[in-house]
N, C-alpha and C positions, 0 to 999 in steps of 0.2 A: 543820447543814440540808441537805436533798436539795434541788438545783433541777435542773429539765432542763437549763436551759443549761450547765451543767455537766456532764456529761455529753456533751451536744453538743460542746464545747470539747474534752473530753480524746479523746474521737474522733477530729474534725477534727485535733487537733493531731498525735495519733499518727501520720496520712494523711500530715501535712506532711512526714515525712521525708526525707533527702534520697532522689535515684532509684534509687542504687545498692540501696538497702536493697527497694525497693519491685519489682526486677527481675522476680521471678517472679510474672505474673500470668496469670491464666487467665480467660476470658470466654466465657460461653455464654448461650444465652437461646431464645427462642421469639417468632413471630407467630402471631396468633391472631383468627379472627373466631368470635363466636357469635350467631345469628341467631334469635330465638325468636318465635312468635306466639301468641296468645289462641287455643284451641282450645274456646271457649264462647263467645257472643255476651252481653252484657249491659252493667252499669254498675258498674263497682268503688266502694267504699266512698268516698263524699266527692267524688265523680266529678261529681256534678249540680250544675247553677249556681244552681236555683231549687228551691224545693217542688214544682213542676211539671214540674222538667226530668228527662225520662227517657230522653235519649240516652245512648249507650255506646259499645261498641267492637262488630265483627262478629266472627263467628269467621274466622281468617285474619288478621286486621290485625295489624300488628308491637306486638309487645312490648318487645325488644331489639333493636338492631344495635349490638353493640358490636365495635370493633376494636381491639387493644391489642399492643404489644410491651414484652417482658420482658427483662430482661439482667440477668445475675447474675455479677458479678466477685469473684474471689477471689485473693488475695496473701498473700505473706508478708509478715513483719517479723522482721526477725531469724531465729533458729533456734526459739526460745520461744513466737513468736506468730505469729498471722495475721489475716486481714481478709475481712470479707465484704461486699458490697452488694448490693442489690437495686433496681434502677429500673424502674420501669412507667410507659411511656406509653399512655393508654387514651382513647377518648370513645364513647359513647353516643349514638346520634342522636337516640334515642328518650326520655331523661331528660327529665324534666317540666320540668325548671329546669335553673341551671348547675350546682346542688350534686351534680346527676344524672348530667349530661353528660360534664363532664369532670373535671378533677381536685379534689380536695379533701381536704385534710388531715387526717389522721386519720381516715381512712374505707378503704373496701374500694379507692377509686380515689386514694389515695395515691402520690403521684409516686415519694416514697424508702419503697419497703416496708420493709427492711431496711437497718442499717449497723451494724457491731459490729466490736468486736475481741475474738478469744480468746487468750487469754495462760494463762500457769501461774508461780505462787510457791509455793515448797516443795511442799506435797501439796495445794495449792487448785488447782483450774480455775476461770478468770474469763472471765465476758464480759459485756463491757461497751459498751453502744448500744443502736439500734433493733431490736427482736427480737421473736419468738414465744418463749413457753413453754408446756408442754402437759401439764397435771396430771391431766385427764381423757380417757376413751376410751369413753363412752357413745355408741350410735348413734342420731345425729338431734336429740339435746338435750344440752344441757351442765348439769353437776351441777359436779366439781370442775373443771373448764377455767375455770376464772375471772378468773386472771393478766391474760390481754388482753379488751378489751372487743369487741363484736361489730358488726358492720354487718349490720342486717336490711334492706338495701334488696331483697332478694330471699328476705325471711323466713328460711327454713332450706334453702332449694333449692342455695345454692351449697356448695363442698365447705368444712369447716371451716377449712382452712388459707388459703384465700382469703377466707372472712368474716370469720376472726379480723382485727383489727387490731393491727398490731403498735406496740409504744411504746417508749418511752427507758427502759431498766431496768439495773441492775446485777444479774447471778447469779453466784454463788460457791457451788460444791460442790467435796465430796471424798468419797473412799470411808471409809467406818469398817468395822475389823476384815474379816472376809472376805466378807461378803456385804451390807453395807450401805452406804447413800448418804445423806449429807445435804446438802441444799440450801437456801441463804438467797435471798431476793429482796427489793430495794428497786426498785420500779417509780414509775413517771409516774402520774399520775390523768388517766383520760381515760374519757369516758361511750361508750355504746352508742350505736351512731345508728339511730335507730328513725323511719321514714318517717312526717311530719307532724307530729313532735313539735318544734315549732319555731314561729314568729312565722308565717311565709307558710303554713303548713297544708299545702303540697306535693300540692295540688288535682290530682287525675288519676293521681296515682302509682299502681300496680297491687296494692301491698302496705300501704296503708293500714287499720291495724288500727281497727273501731269505738271501741273506746273513746279511741282517740288523737283519732278524728273528733269524738268527743263535746267535746275539749276545743278543737281548731283549726280544725275543719271549718267551711266558709264557710256552709252549708246547717243543719247540725245542731250545733255547736260554740258550746261557750258565751262562748267569745272574739269570735263574729259576733251569737251572740243575746241577750246581756246589752246591746249598744247599742242593738241592733234593740228590744229591751223598752222601755228607756228613751225612746227617741222616741216611742213607743204612750203612754208613762206623761207624756210632755211635750204630747203631742195632747190627753189626757183634761185635763191641769191648766191648756191652755188654755181648754179648753169648760167647765171649772167656773169660773174666772175671768170667764169671758165671760158664764155667767148659764143654759149649757144644764142646770144640775141644780141650779137655783134660786141666788138670790143668795148667793155665796159669796167675796167680797173675799179671802180666804185661800187661794183656789182648793182643791186636794185635803185640805190638812191638817186640815180637821174629820171627814174620811170614813174616821175609822179603826174603823168600825164595818160599813164596808162591804168586800167582800170579792168578790175575782174571781168566783168562782162565785155569789156573792149577786146579780150584777149579771148574769153568761152565764147563768147557771140559770133565771131568770126571764123575762119579756116583752118586755124590754128597753124602749128608749126608741120603738122603732118597732111595737112589740107583734108582731112577728113572732117573737121571741127574742133574748133578750139575748147568745148568742153570734154570731147576725148581726152585731148591732149592733157586739160587740166586734171582729171580723174584719172590719167594715166599716173602723172609725177606724185600725184594727191596719195594715190594707194598702192606706188610701186617704190617711191622713194628716189635717190638717185643711184648711179651705178658705183661709185665708191660708198655712200651709204644707204645702202638699201632699210637700214633700221630706222628712217625717216619717212619709211612708208606708213600709210592708214591701215590699210590691207582691211579695206570696208569694214572696220571695227565702229569707230564714231561716224557721225553724221553729218560727213563733209560734204560728199555730193549726193543728188537722189540716184541712188543704185539701187533696182531690183534684182541682179544677178552680176556676174563674173565678168559678161562679155561687153563688149564696147555698144551694142545694141541694147543693150540694157543700162546705158546712163542716159539719164534725163536731165534736159536745162530749160529753165524757164522762171525768169526772177520774177516774173508776173503774178506766178503761183509757187513762192517757194516751198519746198519740204527740207531743204538742207541748210547749212551754215554757208556755203557760198553763194548760195542762190541769195540770201538775205543781206550777204556785203559783196553785192555785185557793184558797186561805187568804191570800192575799197582798192585803193591805188597799189601798182607792184611796189612803190618807195615807202607804202606802210606797210609791206611783208618786211624790208629792212629791220623796221623799228623792233620787230618780235623775234629776232634772231640773234645769236652769238656764233663767234667763231673762235679757234684755237690758237688763232695765230698771236705773235708777240708785235706788237706796234701795227701791224696791217694784217689785212684777210687776203689770200689768196686762194687759186685752186687749189692749190696744196693742203689747205687746212681744212679741219672737218667744222660742220655748221650744226649749230644745234637752235631749240626753240626757249620758249619760256619756261619758267615751273609758274606752279601754284602753289596759293597754302589756304588753310583755315583757321580764323582766328574768332574767339567767341568773346566779346566785348561787352562783358555783363556786367550789372551793377554790383559792389561788395556788399557784403552781410550788414554793415553799416546802413545802407539803404531797405527802407520798408513802406509796404502799401499802407493807406489809410482811410478806412472806410466810417462811414455815418449812415443811420438807417432809422427813421420813426413809424412807427407801425400805430393804425388807430382804426374806428369804425365811427359811424353817425348812427346819429339813433334812428334813422330809415333803415338800419343794416347794411349798408355800403362800409366794407373794409377797403383802405387802402395803404399804402405805406410810399414814403419819400426816400429817395437813396442817394448817396453821393460817395464815389469812391475815386481816391486819388492815388493811380498805382501805374505799375510797369505794366503795360500792355501784354498778353499772355503769348502773342503770335510773334515768334522772333521775326526781324527783318534781315535780309542778306543784302549786301551792298557790295558793288565793286570797285576796286582800285589798285592803281599800278606803284610798285614798289621798287626799291632796291634791294635785289636779293641777301646783299651784304650787310649794309647797313639799316635797312628796315626804310630807308627814308621815302615819303611818300612822294612821287614824281607828278608834276604837271604837264597834262596835256596839251598839247599846240595842234593845231589845224591849219596846215600851210596849203594856198592857193597853188596850183601850178604855174611855174612861170616861164620864162623863154625855155624852148625846148623840152618843155616838160617837167624840167627840176623844180624842187620844190621850195617855194620861195619864202626863205625863213623869215622874212619880216612882217607876213602875216600871220597873225594869230587869233583865229577867231574864237571867242571863248563862247559865243553861240553861233552855231553856222548859219550864216545869213539866210534870211527866209526866201531871199530872191533866188539861191541857188537851188532848183532844181530840175535843171536839165544837165546832167551830165555830159552831154554828147558834145557842148560848147567848150570850146578850146580854153583854157583858162579854169573853168567851175571845177575840176577836178582837185579834190581834196586830201592831202596827205596826214594822217595821224604819226605826230611825234610826241617823243617822253623827251621831257629833260628835267635835271635836277636844279636844287636850289642854286648850285653855282652856274647853272646854264651849260651844262654839258650834256649831250644828246645820247640817247642807250640806242642800240642796235649793234651788227654787226660792223658796219661801215659808218663813220662818221657823216652824217649828212650835210655837214656844214664845208666837206670836201670832197672832190670826186676823183682822188687819188687813191685810195684804197686803204687812206688810214683808218684805224680801226677805231669804231666808238665803244661805249660803255657795255657793250655784251646786251643779252637778251634780259627783259625785265621778269619782276615777278607780279603774279595777278592775284591779289588777294581777294579772297571771300570773307566780309565780317558780318558775323553774328551778332547783332545787338538786338537790345530792348529800349522800349520809348516810353516815357511818362503820357497819362491820359489820361483827363479830367472822365469823368462818367455820372452822368447826372441821370436819374430815373426816378420813375414813379408806376405803380402798380394799383390795380383797382380790384375786386369781384364784388357781384351783388346778384342775389338769389331770388327770383320771380318765382312767386305761385301762380300757375296757371291749371285750366282745367285740366291739360292737357297730360302734364306732369311739371315739376320745380325744375326751372331754369336757370342756369347759372350763366352770368357773362362775366366776363374778366377781360384784362387786358395787362399789357406792361411795354413801359414805353421807356428808349433809353438815347440819351445825346452822348456822344463821345467826340470829345473837342481834344484835337491834336495826335489823331490816330494816323494811320499812314497807308498809302495806296499804291500799288505797282504802275508807275509810269512807263511806259515804252514809246520813244523814239525812233520810228523805222530810218529816218533819214541818217541819225547817225549811227545806227547799225550798220547802214547800207555802207557806210564810208570806213566801217570799222571800228568806229568809238565806243567799245564795249560799255566801258567803266560808265559813259554819260547817256547809253541808249537804254539801260537797265535798270532803272532806281526808284528807291521807294522814296515819296515825296509826302509831305503832311496833307493830311485831309480831316474833315469832319462829316462825323457819320449821324443820322437818325434813324432809327433801327424801333419798330413797333412790333406788336402781336395780338391780335384782337381772338376771342375764342368765346364758343357757348357749348355748355354742357348739360346733358340731360340726359337722365335715369329714366329708361321704359320698361315696359314689361316685368320681368322679376330679374332686378339689379342689376339690367344692363346699361353699363356707361357708354354713351356716344358722344363724342368730344370733337367739333370742330375747331381748324384754326386758320385764319390769314396772319401770313407775316410780309413784313417789308423792310428791307435793307435801303435806304437813300442815302446815296453819296451826295454829299453837299459840295465839293470842291472837285465834281469829276471834269477829267480831262479830256476834250474832242476836239482835235485839229486835223481837219482832213486834209491831206496832200496827195499830190500824184509827180512823181519823178520820172524824168527819161535815162534811159539807161546810155551809156556812151555809145553801145552799138547803132544808137538811134534807126533810122530807116536805111541804112547802106549796110545790109548785113548779106555775108554770102550762106551758100549753104551749110546746112548743118547748123543752123541758129535757131530754126522753129518757129513759129507762128508771129504775125507781126504785133501778138498781143504781149510778148516779153518785152517789148521797147518801154514800156513805161510799167512803172510797180508804185505798188502803196507805200507810200513814204510818211504816212500821218503820224501824229504823236497822241496817244490815249490812255485812259487808265486801262491797264492789263485784268483780267480774270486770274487771280491768283490760285485759285484751285485748279483751272484748266488751261492756261496758256501753254503752248507747246510746237515746238518747229513745225508739227503735222498740220496746225489748224490754223496757221498764220499768226500766231501770238495773242491767242483768243482775245478780244475786248470784252471788257465788263460791262454790264448792266448798268444804267444809271440809278436807277430805280428796281433791286432784285425781288422779286415775289415768290412765296412758298404758299402752298395749302396743305392742308393736313385733315385727315381723318381718322379717328382714334376710337376703338372699340373695346370694353372690357368688361369681362362677364364670370362671375364664380358658376361653379356647378357641382354636382354631386349632392348626396342625401343629406349634408351638414353644409353644403357651399364650401368642402374642404380643398376643392381644384378650382384652378382660374385658366381663362385665354385671354389673349388680349392682342388686338391686329392694330397695327399705323401703315397708313399709308400716306406717304408725302408726294406731292408734285412740285418741281421747281420749275420757274419760268425759263423756257428754251427747250422744254420736252425732257426733262430728266425725271426718273420714277425711284422710288425706295419703297418697299412694303416688309415688313417686319410681323410673321405672327409667330406667337408664342404661347407654349401653355407649361402649366405646372400639377405634377399630379403626383399628391398625396398616397403613396402607398399605405405607409402605418406614420405615426406621429413622427417618426425620427427618419422616414425613408422618403425622399422626394425626386423623384424623375420630372425632367423638362425637357420639352422640345422645342426647336426653333428655327423658321425658314426665314431668310434674308434673301430677297431678289432685287435686282438692280437693272434697269431696262431705260431705253429712250436713247436720246441724243448723246452721241459717245463724247462730246465735247462739252458737258453738262458736269455739275458735283456730282449726281449721281448716276448718269448714264456711264461715265468713263469706268464703273467699276461693274461692269455687266458679267464679264468675265470672274469676278470674285465672288459671285452668286453663291450661297451655301445653305447646308444643311447641317443642323447641328443636334446633339442630343448629350444629356447630361445624366447624371446620376449625383446626389447629396445626402449626406449622412450626418444628421444631427446628435450633438451629445452635449450632455452638461452632468 
């Protein structure tokens, strides 16, 4: 069994040999400052504190002020072995929290970047310890380079050597025949570090993706939205038992025939529009419990200001949680609430909503990744490799599930159709919401979400099996579980040089088949009825990815490299559906245009990088393409300086351009400059970071 601690102990034990063995030690390193500023004014994803907060940064504001000292230590361990260590002291004053300011293990800011021993036995070379192994060489994107995880704190701006996270592993390789080489890898399991993908959300980080903000964002993330929704449900449950909708000792439990849009799409209680009333209760809570109010913090309603005239409602073009859940019944509201009563719930009790939790369900240290690569070349000059990696995917999955807040028991979701008088029919249990149900204006099609435990008891403030005020098991817990999954990655690469009258040209390619990877599957119909845990899921998918590139050197050492990249989803989901809201065609004033009567309730593969409430939970491409052009040229009397520029375009209209330059003032003092610009469609991987565009200057002093 592989254990990280075994490698740790082996390396440190070897380094604790008598001092005479370690006599030959070389130390070198550098101290460095990198300072970057925003080149555009704006608000980065997830930065807003409320729905109405449009504050952000100005052009010229600091994005990063990072000071670091890195030391490289090399020594001998006898005649056949050597050791290497790389120690990193670093601090960024502009980090949004402690994870991004100073040291963080297994990140770009890890204090111990590398520590390994090189040794030889027979014809085999071994490297044991914390290290980096590079399999792929594509520009600006990783395909075969999957042995080490990546720190995406600056997206892909950093060099891959810096953003790659060294991990503990055993690498063994030997030459085979005249031109072959075989390599074996046994490595530690570690995930990519993705800003915002954690329980605190990293609000204010300049490189949070919209897809991550949809999970953990304090305004647009379901981790914040779900409890805020349940507080609104608690307000309605109190109003129901207090008689606001007529006598109802069972609170909202009999209201399985009334949906959100059935209420919001009509005149409402005030006569000014149900959506106005819905927003009033959502933002203000109830008289006895104003603390249940959202106060325009999370994205429950599409509001552009504090007045009634600034409340928008259109389930056909949803921008807010309630618009996406337009077919959720008021009986579903009861499921997500609790009350303080003993045995029964009454208007004299206080009502509450759900709790949320974040759990990391990761492999233990006994698990490992295993890799094999063969490299060779043919007599005609073709270089090639064949790669296999059995590993845990480095991109974490996040799935939602309902649990008992005390015991932790996972709860079963029951979908109950509306019965007589709109009361949910507990005899119905649609494991999959019936394909025939797309019209929620038809009586009996309204579907209530219920939760029950293994004993058959139901959760919610009121017991839905009774209508007399008997208390249910209370509000459940919504758990966000972060996990990793096993993938079989099978790849190959090639490069071939051709001499032409124009210039030498290198044609290269990398190909990768990922079996048992995952994709985000969005079911808007299940989301519409409030079935959160089933509507937003990670499901298995296979992918085929490849990059084809051409490199040519012209003029005086000007390297030009062009690439075509494609990611193909072999298990793509795309089921088109349209559903009708309960408001139907008989809607009074205040309901909006007729287009709101039907809405998109499709099931499809979502774009993990960009899906967001503001873009309809963006659908992914079945085959996503990227194009890149890279230039690199040394300059100066002895070619001691260098500039590089990469521009990358993604299908859908997103662009990224990075220009960087390195200037050697002396052999020991080097200046750097970097410009990163993002632009294009804001719902693309690159375009979403328009307001994170930046300019960076750096200075590095080398010592030995």
